[in-house]
KETIZA-29967 format. One record per residue: x, y, z of N, C-alpha, C, O, CB in turn; residue in three letters. Coordinates in steps of 0.02 Angstrom, whole numbers, plus 50000, padded with zeros to 5 digits. Atoms other than C-alpha are relative to their C-alpha. Glycine has a CB too. Example, Ala and Ser with C-alpha at 12.3 -4.5 7.8 and 13.67 -1.06 7.14 Angstrom:
% KETIZA-29967
500454994150000506154977550390500455006050000500975005950033499505000150062ALA;499584994149997506844994750357499615005550037499865011050045500205002349929SER;
% end
This chain:
% KETIZA-29967
499514998749947507055086449606500514994450001500344988549995499645000850068MET;499475004949992508725077849624500545002950045500435008050077500294997949930THR;499464997749954510385079949716500665000249963500764996749913500054995350061TYR;499304999750022512195084549682500435001950060500415007650083500095005049940TYR;499574999149941513435082549824499585002750058499134999250082500595004849985LYS;500374997449943512775093949963499435004749979499195008650020500465003650047ASN;500534995650025511465102549853499394995849978499464990349953500265004349941TYR;500635002750027509655098449814499805004549941499745010549948499434999750055ILE;500144996450062509215103449635499254999849987498954994549985500394997049940VAL;500724999350014507455109749598499915004149937500205009449930499625003350059LEU;500104996650064506855114649425499274999449979498954994249990500464997249946PHE;500645000150035505225119349338499404998650044499395000150104500034994949947GLY;500645001249967503475113849382499465004449969499565007249916500055001450075GLY;500544995750026501835123049358499615002950059499615000250114499524996049953PHE;500414996549951500715135049452499295000549972499185003749920500285007250017GLN;500695000450025498855131949432499565004850040499525004250101499724992750005ASP;500484995449969497625145949469499314998549970499234994349927500205007449988THR;500685001150024495775146849440499915002449927499455000149893499495003550045SER;500074997250068496045156549277500464996749950500264995749892500135007350002ASN;499525002550048497595149049199500514995650035500544995250097500355005749962SER;499465004249975499045137049218500665002649972500745003449911499904992549979THR;499354997150020500815144049215500544994950012500634992450068500145006650040LYS;499455004749995502285132549180500645003950014500745009449987500074995749937TYR;499404996449975503955137249260500634996849973500644991049954500014999950077LEU;499355002250024505775135949206500565002650044501135003250021500105002249928ALA;499494997349956506695142949356500394994450034500134988850042499685004650053ASP;499555004949970508145133849440500185002350070500355008250082500644999149957LEU;499844998549930508455132949628500454994650027500394988750009499355000650043TRP;499545004649965509825125049734499935001150075499935006850099500735001049976LEU;500044999549927509645121149919500644997050030500814991250018499364996250026TYR;499395002149968511245120250020499834996550066499584999750112500475006150012ASP;500175003849940511045106450150500485001150057500354999050114499974992649983THR;499524998549946512575112450248499855006750033499875007350094500715000049974GLN;500164993449974512095130750266499255001250007499045006550031500305005449957ASN;500734999549996510205127650255499755006549968499405010549999499774999850074TYR;500194993950036509955141150123499844998349928500144993849898500575005350003ALA;500195000750070509115142449954500405004949958500555010549979499245001249991TRP;499654995850048510055149249803499654999549932499464994049911500754998149994HIS;500244999950069509395154549633500585002449956500665008449946499365004549992GLN;499404997950036510975154449528499825003449934499325001949902500454993949986PRO;500104996350063511115166349382500354996449943500924994049952500275007350006SER;499725003450058511425158849211500425004849958500305010849960499444996949957LEU;499614995650044512715165549088499555003449949499055000549928500554996149964PRO;500424996550049512005178548969500004996549932500514993849910500235007349991PRO;500105002950066511325172148803500164992549998500334989849946500445003649949ALA;499895007249998511535154148860499344996449992498824998850016500354997950066SER;500635003650009510235141148810499764997050067500154995950113500084994349948PRO;500295003149941509055133848939499364996549981499064998149929499865005350056LYS;500615003850018507585121648940499385004350003499355009350040499914993950047PRO;500654996749997505815127348907499654998450065499804993550099499574998049939ASP;500415001349939504575128549049499624993549991499354992149937499515005950014ALA;500335006650005503835111449088499894997150070500134999850120500434995149958ARG;500095004049939503265099149220500014992649979500064991149920499325001850036SER;500025007350012503205080049236500604997549961500544993049920499364998249962SER;499385002250033505005078249176500394995550048500194994550105500435006149978PHE;499565004249960506385066749238500665003850012500965006249964500134993149965SER;499394996649981507865074349332500414995250042500224993350097499845006650040LEU;499595005249969509255062249377500685002850020500915007649989500094994149952LEU;499344997649979510905064549469500554998049952500484993249913500174997450071PRO;499415001450042512595064949381500625002050040500585006050087499965003849931HIS;499394998549964514405065649437500205007449994500535010050039500574995749973ASP;499824993050010514575083349369499405004750003499465010549986500345000949933ALA;500594995749995512815089849399499364995949999499244991850043499995005049945GLY;500645003450006511115083549341499814999549926500065003349885499445003750041ALA;500235001250069510245077149183499245000549999498914997750042500254993149973VAL;500734999150007508495082149126499774996949935500104997649883499815007650003LEU;500295003050060507405072549004499255000850001498924999850052500194992549995TYR;500725000050010505665075048935499635005350038499915010350060499724993350018GLY;500434995449964504215083749017499355001349961499244998549908500365006650012GLY;500664998550029502485090748979499845007350014499985009950068499454995250029TYR;500224993149992501795108148952499455001449950499324997349905500595005149992SER;500524997850047500415117448861500215007049976500325011650015499295000250034ARG;499784993850031500905131248740499445002949959498984999449938500644998949957VAL;500504996550040499885144148648500114998549927500674998849902500015007650014LYS;499975001450072499475139648468499405003149967498855003249995500034992449986ALA;500554996950037498425148548338499494994749979499684989249958500265003849938ASN;500535004550023496755140448299499965000649925499615004949898499315001850034ALA;499944999650073497135137048117499404996749968499414990849950500664996749976THR;500595002450036495435135148042500105001549926500165007349907499335003350027ALA;499854999150071495695132347856499465004249967498865002549969500074993249964SER;500474995650033494905146447760500004998849924500524997149896500165007550015ALA;500045001050072494285145047579500305006049964500475011049995499264998949978SER;499684994750039494955155747438499615006650004499925011849997500074997949929GLY;500384993849999493535168447454499955003250068499545007750077499334998749974GLY;500054997249933493835172147639500285007050000500775008449964500364995650052ALA;499774993149998494045190547680500585000750048500724996250087499425004750021SER;499444998749956495525198147770499805000550072500184998450117500365006349979GLY;500224999549931494505201747924499904993150031500074992050089499345004050004LYS;500115006849973494035183447943500664996750016500734993350067499614995849949ALA;499355003049987495855178147928500315003050062500614999450102500475001049940VAL;499724996749941496385191048058499674997550064500004996450114499935007549995ALA;500355002549941495045185048178500214992950017500264991150075499245000149990ALA;499775006949989495625167148153500685000050034500804995850078500034996249934THR;499334999849970497415171848197499975002250073500385000050114500455004649961LYS;500034997649931496885180848355499744994750048499894995050108499565006150003ARG;500265005249957495985165548421500564995050016500794991449971499394996349965ASN;499465004449979497295155948518499734994750049499234995850082500585004050033THR;500195005549955497185139548613500634996950028501174997750000499574994749962ALA;499435003349968498315129648729500074993049971499604989049974499914999750077LEU;499875006450032499085114748641500484996050044501004998650064500305001049930LYS;499555004049959499845100448743500624998049961500594996249902499634993750027PRO;499365001750031501675096948707500364995150046500434996350106500445006449988VAL;499605004949964502655081448761500735001049978500904999649920499754992749986VAL;499314998550017504495086348767500414993549997500304988950036500315004950051HIS;499565005850009505815073948708500745002049999501164998049979499834996349936GLN;499314997650001507395084348727500364998050065500054996150114500025007649990ASP;499575001749944508855081248846500465005850014500755008849969500404993549985THR;499564994549979509835094048946500454997550057500264993450098499585006150023TRP;499525001549947511375092849055500155006450040500345011450011500664997049971PHE;499874994349956511555104549204500684999050032500774994750075499435000750054LEU;499325000449972513395107249242500055004750061499915010650056500545001949946ARG;499954996349938513705112749421500735000150021501054994850027499554996950056ILE;499314999149979515395119749476499995003450069499745008950077500425004349949VAL;500004997349932515645122349662500475006050005500965006449967500194994650050GLN;499574994149992516415138849721500704997950023500794992950057499705004950050PRO;499315001549983518305139349743500145001050073499725003350111500465004449959GLY;499834999449929519225139049908500045007250024499955008550084500674996750013PRO;499954993049978519445158149908499315003150010499265008450041500395004049949GLU;500684997249992517535160849901499754998950070500014994750107499524996749949ALA;500305000649933516485162850056499614993550005499434990549954499545006050015SER;500345006349990515615147950132499294999949975499034994649959500004998350072GLY;500704999750022513895154050081499945001849926499385003149903499635005150040SER;500034998250071514355157649899499664994449961499814988549972500715001449971ALA;500345005250039513225148449775500464997349945500935000849926499345002749969PRO;499605002750054513965137049642499835003149933499325006649926499924992449997PRO;500114997650067514105141249459499664994549959499874988749961500665002249967THR;500395004950038512855132649343499965002149927500025008149912499304999050030VAL;500084998650071512635131249155499624994249969499784988349981500695001049965ARG;500385005150036511365121949047500354998449934500585002949899499275002549987TRP;499715002350063512045111648901499504995349966499284990349996500694996550011GLU;500485004150036510905104448770500344993849971500884994349942499665004149944ARG;499755006250027511175086348722499564997749942499025000449931500044994550056ARG;500395002850055510585076248574499404996350026499374994350084500444995449957LYS;500595003949981508905067748576500194992750010500574990049970499445000649946ARG;499805006949986509055050448653499804995349944499294996249911499694997550065PRO;500145005150051509135035748536499544994650027499554993050087500664996849974ALA;500465005449983507805022248536499535001950057499384997950101500404993750020ASN;500464997749948506635032748644499334996549993499164994349938499915007749996ALA;500675003250004504915025548687499565003549949499535009749947499665000050068PRO;500434997450052503715027748543499294997150008499234991050014500294998449929ASN;500014992750008502475036148545500255003650062500295000650115499305002349983PRO;499784996349940503105049948661499455000350051498865000850035500225007249981PRO;500495000549945502255049448829500195004550057500775005950070499954992850024ARG;499924995949940502015060348981499824995850061499494990750056499565006549997ALA;500155003749939501925054749161500384993650006500194989350047499284998750005GLY;499595006149995503255041349132500555001550051501075004250034500314998049930ALA;499534998449947504165042649298500634995849993500634990549962499684998950069THR;499355003150008505985037949313500364999950067500325004750105500425003649947MET;499605000749940507105031649455500724998649981500854995449930499724994450046ALA;499295000750014509005031849463500254993450025500104991350081500405005850031TYR;499715006549981509955015349464500624998749959500584997349899499494994349991HIS;499365001750031511805012849425500115003549933500175000349881500054992449991LYS;499854995750058512085027249303499484999149944499655000049885500694998449973ALA;500535000550049510435024249214499335001750034499265001250095499974992949968ARG;500674998549975508625029349232499524994549981499494992549923499765006749974GLY;500505005250011507265016149250499325003449992499085006750038499984994850059ILE;500624996550018505665022349165499434995049995499514989649967500105003949933CYS;500595004550003503925014749183499375004149986499295009750010499924996150066PHE;500674997350011502175018449117500015006249956500465007249916499685001750066GLY;500094993950038501575034749043499345000249964498974995249962500565000849950GLY;500634999050035500125041748944500145004349938500575008649939499465003450046VAL;499934996350063499965048348766499305001849976498864997549970500384995949947HIS;500644997650026498525059048701499974998549925500375001149886499915007650013ASP;500035002450069497995050948538499485003749958499525003649897499854992749999VAL;500524996650039496475061248488499715005650041499605004950101499444995049979GLU;500294994249968495785078248529499375002049963499385003149902500505005950004GLU;500644998350031493965082448497499655005150045499935007350095499554993749990SER;500384995249960492635094248562499814997150067499765000750117499385002249962GLU;500205003149937492125081648695500584999150048500474999150108499684993349986GLU;499435001049956493885079048762500574996849964500594996649902499814995950060GLY;499405003150026495535070048739499984992650017499894990750075500645003450028ILE;499945007249989495675051348716500744998350011501175000449972499714996049939ASP;499315001349980497235044648800500154992649996499724988450007500135002750070SER;499755006850002498265028948780500514999250056500985003150062500314998249931GLU;499575001149942499125021848936500474994149986500304989649947499584998750064PHE;499485004950014500695011148940500234996750065500164999450120500595003349964PHE;499725003649944501484998149053500704997449984500934992550013499544994150019ASP;499335002150020503204996848971500535002250049500455007350083500165002549931GLY;499434998549957504844996749067500625001149957500784996849915500114994350053LEU;499424998350039506385005248994500575002150046500465004450102499845005749949PHE;499404997749965508165008749049500355005049955500505003649897500484994050019ALA;499674994750037508975025148994500735000550024500855002650080499635006750009TRP;499294999449985510885024248990500205007449993500185010149938500434995549954ASN;499884992850000511385041949038500615001849959500595006749921500085002750071ILE;499394998350036513155041648966499914998849925500125003049885500584995850026GLU;500105001550071512675033448800499395003549971499315003849910499934992549991ARG;500594996450021511045043348794499564995549955499384997549899500195006549964ASN;500385004850040510075028148734499534996150046499704994550103500484995149964ARG;500505003949963508505018848791500064992649981500214990949923499295002749985PHE;500025007250010508425000048811499364997250031499234998550090500634996550030PHE;500605003049970506784990548835500184994350046500644990450032499514997549945PRO;499915005449951506704978948985499384995549997498824997850008500125002850072LEU;500555004850005505644963348963500104994450051500674992950070499944997149928THR;499975005449952505234949449084500224993549966500034992149909499324999050035LEU;499775006450026506084932749059499544994450023499234994850076500724998650022ARG;500415005749981505174916349060500324996150056500934995250058499884995549939ARG;499745003849943505344906449219500234993149975499894989849936499474999250055ALA;499735006550020506424891049198499634994450034499464994950093500754999650016ARG;500345005849972505584874249223500494996150043501004993750018499704995549944ALA;499565003549953506364866249376499774992950007499324991450047500015003650069GLN;500195007049997506244847649348500344996550057500934997850070500174996549935GLY;499725003749943506514836249497500344993749975500014989349946499444998350052LYS;499615005750022507894823749461500154995650061500424998050111500655002249965LYS;499885004749945508004808449571500484994649977500454992449919499344996850024THR;499535005350017509394795649575500485002449947500935006349962499644993749977GLY;499694998050062510104797849400500735001750002501104999750048499665005749975GLY;499314998350010511744805049342500265005050050499895007450093500115002649933GLY;499624996649948513034814849437499725006650023499595007350082500685001149976GLY;500194993349979512454833149435499355000250037499315003150091499975004649942GLY;500664999849968510624830349475500004996550066499704998950114499484997149955GLY;499995003649937510984817249608500355003850055500125003950112500334993349991GLY;499634996149950512254828349696499575005750025499555007050085500665002649972ALA;500434994549978511054843049697499454997550045499285000850094499705003649939ALA;500525002749957509684832049768500264998250069499914999350119499694993949969GLY;499735001849935510834825749906500125006350042499995006350102500654996149993GLN;499884993849963511334843549954499345002850026499305005150083500345005249955VAL;500664997549978509494848549959499734995950058499444998750105499505000049942GLU;500245004149945509074833550069500375001350064500085001550118500064992649981ASN;499634998449940510494837550188499785006550030499725007250091500755000349984ARG;500244993649975509894855450199499334999250035499215002450086499945005049944GLY;500645001149968508134849350237500064996650068499714998550115499554995949956GLY;499905003449936508744837550375500295004850052500095004650110500464994049992ARG;499724995249953509784851450453499465004850025499445006550085500575003949968ARG;500534995549979508274862850453499534996750049499334999850099499625002549940GLY;500455003449953507164849850536500344998850067500024999550119499774993449971ARG;499655001049936508514845850666500045006450041499985006250102500694997349987GLY;499964993649964508704864250709499325001850029499285004350085500245005549954LYS;500674998549974506824866150727499844995750060499544998150109499474998949945ALA;500135004449943506724850950843500405002350061500165002050117500184992849983ASP;499594997749944508144857950948499705006350032499675006850094500725001549977GLU;500314994049973507304874850967499364998250038499215001150090499855005049945GLU;500625002149967505674866151011500164996850068499794998050116499624995049955GLU;499805003149937506564855851146500205005350051500015004750110500574995149989LEU;499804994749953507344871451223499405004050025499395005950084500505004749966LEU;500594996549977505664880151229499614996050052499374998850101499545001749941ARG;500355004149952504874865551319500374999550066500064999550119499884993049972ASN;499615000149938506294864551445499915006550039499825006350100500744998849985LEU;500094993749966506144883051483499305000650030499225003350085500125005849952ALA;500684999749974504264881351504499934995850063499614997950112499504997749948ARG;500075004449942504424866751625500385002850060500165001950116500264993149983LEU;499624997249944505754875651729499655005950032499665006750093500695002049976GLU;500324994049973504764891751747499324998550031499165001250084499915005149946THR;500665001349974503034884551774500024995150058499764996650112499554997249945ARG;499985005049946503384868951875499324997450019499204996150078500335002850060GLY;500685002249984501574863551863499954992550009499534990150048499525002249946THR;500035007349995501914844951842500544997650048501134999250038500084996749930LEU;499545002249949502744836651992500054992449999499564988949987499785002550069GLU;499885007249994503544819352009499984996649933499694999049885499484997050045GLY;499995003950061503874806151879500455003049947500725008549956499304999349972GLY;499604997650056504814807951716499565004049954499025001849935500344994149963GLN;500394995550042504224822351609500194998949928500784998549910500125007450020GLU;499905001050072504014819751424500115006849968499635010249949499394996249968ASP;499854993350024504914835351361499855000949926499785006549902500725001650014VAL;500144999450071504594831251179499265001049986499065002449929500254993949964MET;500714998950010502724832451207499865007550000500095011050045499594996450055ASP;500094992850010502134849551149499335002150030498834998750024500035001849925ILE;500614997349972500864860151239499525002049944499735003949889500165006050046ASP;500494998350051499254863551147500075007249977500005008649917499304998850026ALA;499904993050020499574882251151500605000849954500565004749906500085004350060GLY;499424999650043501304879851076499854997149931500094999549880500604996550031ASN;500215002950063500534868650943499655005249957499805006049898499544993950012HIS;500394995250037499324882250894500445005749975500385007849917499435002750042ASP;499584994450019500624896050894500474998049944500585001749896500405002650060LYS;499545002450051501844885550794499644998949933499915000349880500344993550022ARG;500395001050061500474881050671499855006549965499875006949903499364996350015GLY;500144993550031500024899350644500625002849966500585005649912499745004950053ASP;499384997650030501844903750613500154996349935500364999349885500584999350049GLU;499875003850060502014889650488499545002149943499755002449885499934992650013ASP;500464997850052500464895450397500215006649970500165007649909499295000550028GLU;499784993750026501144913050384500604999249954500655002549903500165004850057GLU;499415001050041502794906750317499834996649933500174997849883500514995850037GLU;500185003650060501924895650191499555003949952499355001449900499654993750018LYS;500404995950045500924909950117500385001249934500945003649935499805006850033LYS;499664999550064501334909949934500025007349977499535011049983499644995749947GLU;499914993450027502024925849859499745000149929499904995749889500745002350003VAL;500304999650067501054931349705500535002749952500785008249960499365004650000VAL;499524998150051502224932049555499625000649934499304995949911500584994849994ILE;500344998750064501534939949395500504999449943501085001049951499685007050000LEU;499595000650059502204936249222499945006049954500255006149900499814993749962ASN;500084993950038501674953349157500105006050046500065005350107499315000349966THR;499914993949961502004971149213499325002350027498805000250002500325005649957PHE;500644997649972500684980049319499585003649948499825005249893500135004650059PRO;500484996850045499164988049240500275006649974500615010250011499335001150036HIS;499774993550026499525002949125499775005750045499225005750072499755001149928PRO;500144994349955499605019349221500515005549985500985004549948500034997950075ARG;499514994750004500505035949232500085003150070499665002150114499795005549948PHE;499834996849936501305045849374500054994950057499854996450114499485005350017ASN;499875004849947501755030049470500645002050037501095005150008500074992849972ALA;499414998449959503025031949612500494994249995500314988450007499805001350074GLN;499485005050008504665022749582500565001150049500725006850067500275000149928LEU;499424999849956506105018549698500394993549990500104988249978499805000950075ALA;499565005750010507605006749682500404999050064500715003650090500465001049939VAL;499605001949941508394997649829500274992949989499894988249977499575000450066GLN;499685006550008509644983449816499814996649934499624990849933499834995350059ASP;500145002650068509354981249628499274997849992499124993949946500464994349984ASP;500725001750005507464979649657499615006449989499675011150028499754996250064VAL;500424994250016506264991949577499324999150033498994993950024499945000849924LEU;500665000049968504714996049680499555005049964499735010849954500065001750076TYR;500504995950035503175002849590499395000750045499074995750062499814996849930ILE;500574998949955501835010849697499515004949968499715010049939500235002750069PHE;500534995450020500175018749651499985001349925500174997049884500095006650036GLY;500104998150070499825027849489499275001549985498835000150026500264994549954GLY;500674997850020498305034249396499844997149932500274996649888499955007750000THR;500245002650064497265026949256499315003049987498915003750033499974992250000TYR;500634996950018495805034849163499654995649948499964992949903500105007149972GLU;500415003750048494385026249072499355003949991498935004250036499854992650025HIS;500594995850012493085037348993500045006250043500545009850043499364996150014GLY;500004994349954492595050549120500154998050071500025001850118499325003549997ASP;499835002449934493195040249267500754999750009501134998349962499694993050013ARG;499295000049983494875041449353500124995250058499784995750109500255007250018GLU;499845005049950495625027149453500695001250028501165002649991499944992849970TYR;499364999549966497025028349580500164993350032499794990850074500005005750054THR;499825006749976497925011949615500295000350070500665004950087500514996749952PHE;499745000849933498295006649793500344993250004500064988550031499445000850055ASP;499655006350004499584993149766500755001449991500955006949972499734995749943GLU;499274999550008501454989949762500264993649969500074988149989500355001550068MET;499685005650033502484978649650500765000850003501015006450009499764999449927HIS;499275000049998504324973849650500274996049942500024990649926500254997150068ALA;499685003250058505424969349501500744999750013501065004850025499845003949934VAL;499285000949994507164962149517500335002049934500244998649884500194992650019ASP;499714997550061508154972249389500574995749974500764996149916500245007050009LEU;499485004550022509534959249384499754993749968500034991449919500444998350057GLY;500275006350026508474943849352499435001149951499384997749901499764995750057LYS;500604998850041506864951049277499614993549990499374992049935500205002949931LEU;500345006550004506064934249318499275000450020498954995250030500354995050044ASP;500714999349982504344941249362499895006350041500365009750061499754993950039GLY;500204994349960503404954749455499694997450065499174994150064499505004649961VAL;500255002349935503164951449640499505005150027499645011150029500584999050051ARG;500534995749974501564958449714500095000850075499954996250113499304997149983GLN;499894998749929502004966449881499335000450036499234997050086500415006550010VAL;500694999949974500194971049919499555002949946499785006549901499955004350067PHE;500484997950051498624974449819499325000850033499094996350068499974994949941HIS;500684998749976496954982149865499565001649940499755005649897499985005850052ARG;500454998950057495494981649746499755007249999499685010450051499404995150004GLU;500254993150008494874998049677499285000450024498834997349997500055002349927LEU;500674999149973493385003349781499725006949983499135007649968500004998950075GLU;500224993250012493305022149755500235002249932500825001449914500265004850056ASN;499834997250065493275029949585499715006949996499195008450026499754995549941TRP;500204993050008493125048149535499705000749931500055000149881500605004850010VAL;500334999250064491835051049398499985007249979500345011450006499304997250003GLY;500064993150023491325066649305499685004350053499365001750099499595000349935SER;500264995449949490825082049403499244999850002498945000150056500245007149986ALA;500745000250001489015081049345499754993750033499284994050073499745000449928GLU;500245006349971488835062749391500084999950075499634997650111500384994249971GLY;499905000149928489585065149563499535004750036499285003150090500725001850017SER;500464995349967488525080549602499294997250001498944998050051500025006749964SER;500675002950001486935071549547499934994650053499424994250087499844997249931ASP;500045005349950487345056649657499975002950070499615000350113500604995349993GLU;500014997049934487695068049806499315002850016499065002050071500535005550006GLU;500674997249988486025076949784499504994550014499094995150059499775004249939GLU;500465005549987485095060449771500114997050068499634995350103500074994649946GLU;499865002849934485985053949926499745004550055499475002050105500754999150009GLY;500264995549948485525069650025499244999550004498964999650059500205007349985ASP;500735000649998483695068049973499794993550035499314993550074499725000349930GLU;500175006349967483665049750026500105000450075499694997850113500424994349970ASP;499884999449928484435054050195499465004150033499235002450088500685003250012ASP;500534995849971483145067750224499364995950007499024996350058499875006349958ASP;500605004149996481725055650183500044994850055499554993650091499864996749933GLU;499915005049947482435042350299499935003250069499625000350113500684996649993ASP;500054996649936482595054950441499275001650017499065000850074500425006350001ASP;500704998449988480785060450419499614993850019499194994050064499695003349939GLU;500355006349985480175042350419500164997750070499724995350106500184994649949ASP;499815002149933481155038450577499665004350053499445001750105500765000350009GLU;500344995649951480445053650667499274998250007499014998050063500075007449980GLU;500715001849997478655048850620499904993450037499444992750077499704999649930GLU;500065006549966478925030750676500125000850075499774997750115500494994949971ASP;499864999049929479685036550840499415003350036499265001650093500625004150009GLY;500574996649969478205048050874499424995250011499094995350062499775005949958ALA;500545004849993476965034050841500134995250058499674993550095499914996149935ASP;499855004649946477875022450961499915003250068499685000150115500714997449993LYS;500094996449937477885035551097499265000550018499084999950076500315007049997MET;500714999249985476005037951078499694993350021499254993250064499625002749939ASP;500335006449988475595019251083500304996550061499934994250104500074995649939VAL;499685004249950476885011151197500075003350068499975000050119500674997849975ASP;499844996849937477285024051331499435004650021499295009649988500665003949995GLU;500524995449974475855031651432500335006050032500905005550055499544996450051PRO;499714994149969476135049151498500174998750073499854994650106499515006049995PRO;499785000949931477025050551665499465002050050499404999050103500645004050013ALA;500524997749954475575060051744499474994750010499224993750066499685006449974SER;500515005249994474355045951707500264994450044499884991850085499814997249930VAL;499735005549961475515032851783500035001850074499844997750116500704998249976ALA;499964998049929475795042551944499315000650031499214998950089500375006750008THR;500684999549973473935046051962499714993250015499374992450066499545003749950THR;500275006749989473495027651945500294996950063499924993950102500144995549939ALA;499705003049941474725022252079499775003650063499705000650116500775000249996THR;500224996349941474165036052195499294998150020499154997450080500045007649988ALA;500695001849985472315031352181499944993050029499544991950074499575000649938ASN;500065006849975472595012952210500364998950065500194994550104500264995249949THR;499625000849939473865015152349500424993750000500594991350054499534999850059GLY;499615006250005474844999952286500665001649966500715006149924499604994649960MET;499334999350030476684998552240500044995349940499724990149937500564998450051THR;499925004050061477224991952070500394993850015500914994050047500355004149945ALA;499685006549989477684973452073500314997849934499964997749883499484994750026VAL;499695002250063478944967251943499724993449977499474989450017500754999450008PRO;500245006250028478454953151827500464994350019501044995350036499945000549924ASP;499605006049985479044935251857500574999249949501114996949966499564993850001GLU;499475000750051479994935551692500595004550016501175002550005499725001749931ALA;499444995549984481004950751749500404997250058501014997950059499745007050017GLU;499645002849943481424942151913500454994249978501024993650001499514997550054VAL;499595005550024482024926551822500595002549960501144999649964499574995349957GLU;499444997350039483084937051704500545002750046501135001550033499765005549953MET;499514997449954483934945951849500374994450035500974994950046499685004650051GLU;499675005649966484274929351936500484996549953501034994649974499484995050025ALA;499555003350047485004921751778500625004249986501165001449974499644998549934SER;499424995750011486144936951754500504999450056501105000250044499785007249993ASP;499545000549944486884934551927500294993150009500734992250052499645002050063SER;499755006849992487214915851906500734999249982501094996150021499594995349959LEU;499315001350018488894916351812500505002250052500984998650066500165003249935PRO;499534997649950489774926951944499994995550061500524994150089499855007250020SER;500035004549942489144915652084500334993449985500664990550028499274998950021ALA;499695006450018489684900151988500755000649999501104996050021499754997649932ALA;499284999050002491414907251960500295000150070500814997150083500185006449964VAL;499754999749931491604911052145499964993250034500354991950080499605005150040ALA;500095006449966491014893452191500534994849979500834991750023499314997249986ALA;499565005450021492104881852083500715002249982501144998049973499704996549941ASP;499334997450015493614893252044500284997249935500894996649929500474998450058ASN;499775002450064493714886451868500075005849951499695010649955499534994749972LYS;499944994650049494314897251725499425000049951499164994749932500664999449961PRO;500554999250048492984903951608500265003749938500715007849942499425003950033TYR;499774996650062493174909651427499845007450001499365009750033499684996749939PRO;500124992850008493294927851385499485001149946499324996649907500665003649982ARG;500514998650052491984936351276500294998949930500845001349914499735007250006PRO;499835001350070492074930351094500654996049994500984996549942500065006549962PHE;499395004050003493514918451135499824992949978499364989850005500364999950068GLU;500145006750025493564901951039500254994850050500654996350094500334999049931SER;499795005449955493774885151125500744998649993501084997050042499604993649985LEU;499295001350011495484883051047500435005050038500915003150072500165000449925ARG;499614994949964496144899651114499894999550075500365000850114499805007049975ASP;500155000549929495284896951281500424994550033500704995550086499264998750012PHE;499625005549970496124880051311500755001449996501134999450041499844993449966TYR;499284998350005497814886451249500215004750055500785004550078500155003049932ALA;499844995249948497724900251379499964996950070500324999050115499545005949996ARG;500135002749933497114889551525500164992650006499894989350050499285001250020THR;499865007349998497844872151490500334998050065500164992750093500444998149941SER;499665001849938498974872451643499514999650059499574995250101500565005150015ALA;500494999949946497514876751759499564993749997499404990850049499575006349997GLU;500425006050005496464862451690500394993750020500104989150050499734999249928TRP;499605005749979497894850151716500064999750076500034994350105500705000349968GLN;499984999949926498054855751898499344997750029499324994150080500175007150025GLU;500665002249975496174853351921499934992549994499664989350039499435003549962ILE;500055007250009496284835751849500434996350050500214991450080500204998149928VAL;499545003549955497794830851955499775000550073499874995850112500695003049994MET;500244999249931497014837752115499344996350011499094996250067499925007350017SER;500635003749993495434827552081499415004550006498895002650033500034995650060GLY;500564995349995494354842952067499414997949960498855000349972500215006849980GLY;500565002250041493294834251938499694993550024499244990849992500214999349929ASP;500285006249973492944819052046500314993849971500024988549981499274999849988GLY;499685005850030494134807351953500704999350029500985004150055500035000649923SER;499345001549973495764799152005500484998949942500544993349917499974993850048ASP;499545000450055497044803051870500695002650020501065004949977499745003849940LEU;499364997249977498544808051976500594996249971501134999049962500034999950075ALA;499455004150026499594793651907499964999049924500324994849897500004993350035ASN;500085000750072499064795751726500575003749964500935007749994499325002749978SER;499494996750041500214801251584499785007149983499225009249996500134996049936SER;500144993050016500344819051522499465000649947499035005049950500645003649977ILE;500514999750054499324815551366499314998750027498835001950006500174995049946LYS;500665001449971497914808051469499765005950041499175007650041500024993750043GLU;500204994149960497944823051587499745005649954499235008749967500615002650042LEU;500224994750046497834835051440499344998349967498915002749957500535001249947LYS;500635002050031496454824951359499425001050047498895003650028500044992749977LYS;500544999249951495424824551519499875007450014499295009450021500184996350065LYS;500104992849989495734843151548499635003349944499225007749955500665003550010GLY;500364997050057495144847251373499264998050001498835002049982500334997849933PHE;500715002049997493554837051399499635004050052499055005850042499944992550015GLU;500334995949948493184846551560499895007149975499365010049984500415000150065ILE;500084993150026493514863351476499465000449948499105005349945500665002549972ALA;500525000050051492394858551331499314999350029498835002150003500124994549950GLU;500665000849969491004853251446499785006050038499235006050067500004994150046GLY;
% end
C-alpha cells in the first residue's frame, strides 16, 4: 500500500484458506476526498505484474513503483525417468504438480492520470502498468520479506530471507541483516554500511584549533552550571515563600532541601543513562517494520526462524541515514516466548494439563485431611459448651495480639508525629515530611532546645528523630 496525491493505492496480496493459498493481482484506489473505493480498468492487452505478496510499493510523482515480491506457482514434479520408462509413467509424472516458491525481482511503474476538469467529481483516474528493467546491483541472493521504506526519492531496504534448500523435511532458510538504498529514478541499489566512529582525542593547551575548541567547551560547561544554579535558587525562593515554615533570622537560600536533593539526583541519573550504540546492524530477520522520520530509519520487530522454532523480536533500533555512525537501541526486550513445532507445543500442553490435574487432586486431599484433624464438627463444639455451661475465654496470646494491633493508632493520636506509609523507605519518608520534623524540633517537641540553631542542624536533628 502507498499513496498518490489524494489516493491510496492497494495492490495484490494473498488469500489463505484451509485448502489452498490464492495470490492476488488486483488494483484498488481509495479516494480520500470522496471516501470511495475504485477498481480502475486497465487498457486491453496491456502488461501487468503477476500475482504476489510481500512486495515493495513506493510513491512516485506520477504514480507508484513496485519491486519484488513472493508467490508460489504450480510446477510439474519433474522426476527424471530412465530410457525404459513407459508413456503412462511419464504422463502420471506430468500430472503431479506442486507449488514452487518464487521470489520476484522485476520492477513495475504504475502511471496514474487524474480525470480532467470536464469529468465528474467521483470519476476514477486512469491507470496503466509499465514494465521497467531489472534493477542494477540488486541484493544477491534474491530475498523475500525485505521490507522497504520511502526516503527522499529512494527506498530503504532491510533484512529478508532466502530459501536455500528444499527437502522432504522442509525448507532451510538463510536470513539477512543488510541495509540497501534503492534509487528509484536510476533504478539501482546501493549498499549502506556503518562507518567507524571517529576517535575523539582530548587536546589540552596545545595549538590553536584544539585550544579554542576546549575553551568553547569550557565556556559552555560554565554556562550550563550557572543556569542550573540559577534555576535551583529560584526553586528554593519559591518554596520558602509558599511554605513559610522557618521564621526569623537570615535564611540560607542556597541550602537545598533533602527532598529536592533526591529528586534532582534521580533526574540526573536518568539523564546520565547511556544510550546503547551498536556497531553492527540488528539481528537478521524478515518482515521487519520500517519507518523514516527526520532522516532517521526506525526498525521495529521482525521474525527469525531457527530449526522448527520461530522467534518474534520485540525491539526497536534507529539508524541515522545521513551519518551512519551506528545503530541506536531505542528499546530491547529479551526473547521469552518462542513458537515451536505443533507436535512439541501440543505435547507440552498435554503434560501441563496432566500436572495441573494432579496438583488439584493433591490439594483437595490435603485440604480434606486438615479439615478432619484441625477443625472439630460444629455440633460437637456446641454440645460441649452447652453441657459445661461456660463461655469460651480467649487465650492470652490473642489478647496481646489485639492490644498490639491497636497501639499504632493510639500512638499517632498521642504525639501527632508523622508516620511512614506502607513500604515507604526512610529516604522517601523524610523527603515527604522534612518540614514537619523541622517544626517539631523548633517547637521543642523532642525535649531539646534548638530554636536558635542553624538550618543544617535543624535538618540533622529532625532526620535523627525521624530515623528513631
